C-alpha positions in Angstrom: 24.0 63.2 108.4 26.0 66.0 106.0 29.5 65.7 107.1 32.3 68.1 105.3 36.0 66.5 105.5 38.7 69.0 106.6 42.3 68.2 106.2 44.2 70.6 108.2 48.2 69.8 108.7 47.7 66.2 108.4 44.5 65.3 110.6 41.4 64.9 109.3 38.8 66.8 111.1 34.7 66.0 110.5 32.3 69.5 110.0 29.4 68.5 111.3 25.9 70.5 112.2 25.6 69.9 116.3 21.6 68.5 115.8 23.0 66.0 113.5 24.3 64.2 116.3 22.5 65.5 119.4 20.4 62.4 119.6 23.1 60.1 119.6 25.0 61.8 122.7 21.6 62.0 124.5 21.4 58.0 123.8 24.9 57.3 125.6 23.3 59.4 128.7 25.6 62.3 127.6 24.6 65.9 128.5 23.8 67.6 125.0 23.4 70.8 126.3 26.9 70.8 128.2 28.7 69.2 124.9 27.3 71.9 122.7 28.8 74.9 124.7 31.7 72.9 124.7 32.3 72.3 121.2 29.6 74.4 118.9 30.7 77.2 117.0 28.4 80.1 116.6 26.8 78.5 113.5 25.7 75.1 115.7 28.7 73.3 114.0 31.4 71.2 115.6 34.6 69.2 114.4 35.5 66.1 115.4 38.0 63.0 114.4 37.2 59.9 112.5 36.8 58.3 116.2 34.5 60.3 117.6 32.3 59.6 114.9 33.0 55.8 115.3 32.6 56.1 118.9 29.5 57.3 118.9 28.1 55.1 116.7 29.2 52.4 118.5 26.9 50.1 120.6 29.0 50.1 123.4 31.9 52.6 124.9 35.2 51.1 126.6 35.6 52.2 130.3 37.3 55.9 129.6 36.8 55.9 126.3 37.4 59.4 124.9 37.7 60.6 121.5 39.1 64.6 119.8 37.1 67.4 119.2 38.2 70.5 117.8 37.4 74.2 118.4 38.1 77.1 115.7 39.3 80.3 117.2 38.4 83.6 115.2 41.4 83.3 113.4 40.5 79.8 112.0 42.8 78.0 114.2 41.7 74.5 115.4 42.2 73.3 119.2 41.7 69.8 120.1 39.9 68.6 123.1 39.2 65.4 124.4 35.8 64.1 125.2 34.8 60.8 127.7 32.1 58.6 126.3 31.2 57.2 129.4 
């Protein structure tokens, strides 16, 4: 997994190709197509928190567990969102 770390106003954001996390999402029983439409940019990159990556790599997630993802607008500003992991 090739990850680029971005520091935006004190928040560390991981820029990753969606294809690097697609299989992990599917293995968790999540709808990868829906998540792609929700969080991927026009170049098929996603911007996620460190907790998102830990949750994705965890063998079990807690009931109600969620982690932040970020979407980037045309001006380059990021907006945070939450993705439930179960």
